[in-house]
DOBA-41643 format. One record per residue (C-alpha): x, y, z; residue number from 1. Coordinates in steps of 0.02 Angstrom, whole numbers, plus 50000, padded with zeros to 5 digits. Each point is the difference from the previous one (the first is absolute). Layout:
REM DOBA-41643
@px = X; py = Y; pz = Z; pos = NUM
...
END
This chain:
REM DOBA-41643
@px = 52163; py = 48626; pz = 50640; pos = 1
@px = 50134; py = 49873; pz = 50011; pos = 2
@px = 50136; py = 49990; pz = 50110; pos = 3
@px = 50131; py = 50062; pz = 49875; pos = 4
@px = 49878; py = 50156; pz = 49957; pos = 5
@px = 49977; py = 50038; pz = 50179; pos = 6
@px = 50192; py = 49999; pz = 50020; pos = 7
@px = 50024; py = 50118; pz = 49862; pos = 8
@px = 49880; py = 50119; pz = 50055; pos = 9
@px = 50081; py = 49999; pz = 50180; pos = 10
@px = 50166; py = 50029; pz = 49925; pos = 11
@px = 49923; py = 50144; pz = 49906; pos = 12
@px = 49921; py = 50082; pz = 50150; pos = 13
@px = 50147; py = 49966; pz = 50119; pos = 14
@px = 50167; py = 50014; pz = 49896; pos = 15
@px = 50054; py = 49837; pz = 50052; pos = 16
@px = 50044; py = 49874; pz = 49860; pos = 17
@px = 49866; py = 49871; pz = 49938; pos = 18
@px = 50124; py = 49858; pz = 50064; pos = 19
@px = 50008; py = 50070; pz = 50188; pos = 20
@px = 49807; py = 50027; pz = 49984; pos = 21
@px = 49978; py = 49825; pz = 49941; pos = 22
@px = 50109; py = 49932; pz = 50147; pos = 23
@px = 49922; py = 50096; pz = 50128; pos = 24
@px = 49826; py = 49942; pz = 49939; pos = 25
@px = 50061; py = 49812; pz = 50015; pos = 26
@px = 50060; py = 50036; pz = 50182; pos = 27
@px = 49847; py = 50093; pz = 50051; pos = 28
@px = 49871; py = 49873; pz = 49929; pos = 29
@px = 50117; py = 49847; pz = 50076; pos = 30
@px = 49986; py = 50094; pz = 50175; pos = 31
@px = 49820; py = 49996; pz = 49989; pos = 32
@px = 49988; py = 49816; pz = 49945; pos = 33
@px = 50110; py = 49958; pz = 50151; pos = 34
@px = 49895; py = 50096; pz = 50121; pos = 35
@px = 49847; py = 49922; pz = 49931; pos = 36
@px = 50063; py = 49833; pz = 50012; pos = 37
@px = 50046; py = 50037; pz = 50180; pos = 38
@px = 49815; py = 50031; pz = 50033; pos = 39
@px = 50043; py = 50199; pz = 50018; pos = 40
@px = 49900; py = 50143; pz = 49912; pos = 41
@px = 50079; py = 50132; pz = 49910; pos = 42
@px = 49926; py = 50167; pz = 50016; pos = 43
@px = 50034; py = 50142; pz = 49865; pos = 44
@px = 49928; py = 50157; pz = 50076; pos = 45
@px = 49880; py = 50092; pz = 49868; pos = 46
@px = 50010; py = 49855; pz = 49889; pos = 47
@px = 49932; py = 49831; pz = 50079; pos = 48
@px = 50048; py = 49838; pz = 50087; pos = 49
@px = 50059; py = 49845; pz = 49956; pos = 50
@px = 49940; py = 49850; pz = 50108; pos = 51
@px = 49957; py = 49828; pz = 49996; pos = 52
@px = 49833; py = 49912; pz = 50021; pos = 53
@px = 49958; py = 49812; pz = 50024; pos = 54
@px = 49871; py = 49931; pz = 49871; pos = 55
@px = 49868; py = 49875; pz = 50036; pos = 56
@px = 50009; py = 49817; pz = 49955; pos = 57
@px = 49890; py = 49977; pz = 49838; pos = 58
@px = 49939; py = 49851; pz = 49892; pos = 59
@px = 50026; py = 49990; pz = 49814; pos = 60
@px = 49963; py = 49859; pz = 49871; pos = 61
@px = 50127; py = 49879; pz = 49975; pos = 62
@px = 50025; py = 49995; pz = 49806; pos = 63
@px = 50110; py = 49847; pz = 50002; pos = 64
@px = 49900; py = 49886; pz = 50097; pos = 65
@px = 49836; py = 50082; pz = 50012; pos = 66
@px = 49916; py = 50033; pz = 50173; pos = 67
@px = 50034; py = 50141; pz = 50119; pos = 68
@px = 50180; py = 50037; pz = 50062; pos = 69
@px = 50034; py = 50123; pz = 50154; pos = 70
@px = 50142; py = 50133; pz = 49976; pos = 71
@px = 50074; py = 50044; pz = 50155; pos = 72
@px = 49995; py = 50194; pz = 50067; pos = 73
@px = 50149; py = 50108; pz = 49934; pos = 74
@px = 50077; py = 50139; pz = 50068; pos = 75
@px = 49997; py = 50152; pz = 49869; pos = 76
@px = 50087; py = 50163; pz = 50001; pos = 77
@px = 49885; py = 50146; pz = 50000; pos = 78
@px = 50007; py = 50181; pz = 49952; pos = 79
@px = 49889; py = 50139; pz = 50090; pos = 80
@px = 50016; py = 50168; pz = 49920; pos = 81
@px = 49964; py = 50154; pz = 50125; pos = 82
@px = 49879; py = 50145; pz = 49982; pos = 83
@px = 50146; py = 50102; pz = 49896; pos = 84
@px = 50040; py = 49871; pz = 49873; pos = 85
@px = 49812; py = 49957; pz = 49974; pos = 86
@px = 49951; py = 50206; pz = 49980; pos = 87
@px = 50142; py = 50017; pz = 49884; pos = 88
@px = 49948; py = 49861; pz = 49891; pos = 89
@px = 49813; py = 50063; pz = 49996; pos = 90
@px = 50045; py = 50186; pz = 49954; pos = 91
@px = 50113; py = 49936; pz = 49874; pos = 92
@px = 49882; py = 49881; pz = 49914; pos = 93
@px = 49823; py = 50086; pz = 50052; pos = 94
@px = 49885; py = 50075; pz = 49860; pos = 95
@px = 49996; py = 50171; pz = 49994; pos = 96
@px = 49860; py = 50114; pz = 49995; pos = 97
@px = 49997; py = 50193; pz = 49939; pos = 98
@px = 49924; py = 50090; pz = 50141; pos = 99
@px = 49918; py = 50169; pz = 49973; pos = 100
@px = 50005; py = 50125; pz = 50148; pos = 101
@px = 49900; py = 50154; pz = 49987; pos = 102
@px = 49998; py = 50132; pz = 50138; pos = 103
@px = 49867; py = 50138; pz = 50014; pos = 104
@px = 49977; py = 50140; pz = 50103; pos = 105
@px = 50177; py = 50096; pz = 49987; pos = 106
@px = 50005; py = 50112; pz = 49862; pos = 107
@px = 50099; py = 50132; pz = 50082; pos = 108
@px = 50131; py = 49866; pz = 50050; pos = 109
@px = 50189; py = 50015; pz = 49924; pos = 110
@px = 50054; py = 49821; pz = 50004; pos = 111
@px = 49880; py = 49838; pz = 50031; pos = 112
@px = 50080; py = 49825; pz = 50002; pos = 113
@px = 49934; py = 49823; pz = 50026; pos = 114
@px = 50092; py = 49927; pz = 50154; pos = 115
@px = 49997; py = 49816; pz = 50073; pos = 116
@px = 50094; py = 49842; pz = 50058; pos = 117
@px = 50063; py = 49968; pz = 49809; pos = 118
@px = 50105; py = 50175; pz = 50009; pos = 119
@px = 50023; py = 49992; pz = 50193; pos = 120
@px = 49899; py = 50145; pz = 50016; pos = 121
@px = 50114; py = 50112; pz = 49898; pos = 122
@px = 49905; py = 50162; pz = 49944; pos = 123
@px = 50115; py = 50014; pz = 49856; pos = 124
@px = 49983; py = 49833; pz = 49927; pos = 125
@px = 49840; py = 50011; pz = 49904; pos = 126
@px = 49943; py = 50185; pz = 49958; pos = 127
@px = 49824; py = 50023; pz = 49930; pos = 128
@px = 49962; py = 50103; pz = 49858; pos = 129
@px = 49893; py = 50155; pz = 50013; pos = 130
@px = 49844; py = 50000; pz = 49884; pos = 131
@px = 49904; py = 50156; pz = 49935; pos = 132
@px = 49869; py = 49976; pz = 50119; pos = 133
@px = 50112; py = 50007; pz = 50150; pos = 134
@px = 49997; py = 49807; pz = 50041; pos = 135
@px = 50166; py = 49912; pz = 49998; pos = 136
@px = 50012; py = 49819; pz = 49927; pos = 137
@px = 50163; py = 49869; pz = 49988; pos = 138
@px = 50000; py = 49817; pz = 49912; pos = 139
@px = 50112; py = 49885; pz = 50094; pos = 140
@px = 50036; py = 49811; pz = 49963; pos = 141
@px = 49981; py = 49902; pz = 50155; pos = 142
@px = 49998; py = 49812; pz = 50050; pos = 143
@px = 49827; py = 49922; pz = 49976; pos = 144
@px = 49894; py = 49921; pz = 50153; pos = 145
@px = 50061; py = 50129; pz = 50137; pos = 146
@px = 49927; py = 50104; pz = 50124; pos = 147
@px = 50054; py = 50166; pz = 49977; pos = 148
@px = 50026; py = 50117; pz = 50138; pos = 149
@px = 50051; py = 50180; pz = 49938; pos = 150
@px = 49962; py = 50179; pz = 50008; pos = 151
@px = 50032; py = 50172; pz = 49896; pos = 152
@px = 50132; py = 50108; pz = 50042; pos = 153
@px = 49937; py = 50181; pz = 49977; pos = 154
@px = 50141; py = 50125; pz = 50024; pos = 155
@px = 50085; py = 49872; pz = 50124; pos = 156
@px = 49847; py = 49967; pz = 50102; pos = 157
@px = 49923; py = 49822; pz = 49990; pos = 158
@px = 49811; py = 50006; pz = 49958; pos = 159
@px = 49885; py = 49854; pz = 49962; pos = 160
@px = 49916; py = 49960; pz = 49845; pos = 161
@px = 49837; py = 50059; pz = 50004; pos = 162
@px = 49918; py = 49857; pz = 49870; pos = 163
@px = 50058; py = 49857; pz = 50113; pos = 164
@px = 49971; py = 49973; pz = 50186; pos = 165
@px = 50145; py = 50046; pz = 50103; pos = 166
@px = 50056; py = 49881; pz = 50153; pos = 167
@px = 50027; py = 50055; pz = 50187; pos = 168
@px = 50168; py = 50058; pz = 49953; pos = 169
@px = 49939; py = 50132; pz = 49874; pos = 170
@px = 50058; py = 49893; pz = 49854; pos = 171
@px = 49900; py = 49963; pz = 49871; pos = 172
@px = 49970; py = 49798; pz = 49953; pos = 173
@px = 49966; py = 49931; pz = 49825; pos = 174
@px = 50012; py = 49830; pz = 49932; pos = 175
@px = 50074; py = 49970; pz = 49836; pos = 176
END
């Protein structure tokens, strides 16, 4: 995404004109640059930190005269993303896996759903379908490589999955 595309998208979301957003972008980048040049850091809560770091002196081959030359250390700008940004990028770009959940032992239940961190433990978010044998099933697309902590909400009461081990909090744990 270019600066122009960023300005157009920000203008679309805020109702400001593209020119106003471009002016604001120039000012913000100028302020960040000034603060870094003054040896300060710029912290953007939930996003990351712009700071500086002194590099090391290094040696390189001198192509003009042959031999080795020393390159003095430089002070470089550095960006360190915070966990919120890292998590958002991971969730946006990681592979997804279809996970099948099977709830056994509650044939008389009226409503069963899968609850977990991915749906903020909301018993209405992932309802399960009742099969003819009285078991309940659901398929949910989740991010690969995570450790799931989940439970079944059986008529509003959380129950662990009998097919996977439950942790000390009574929630089932499973890696996908």
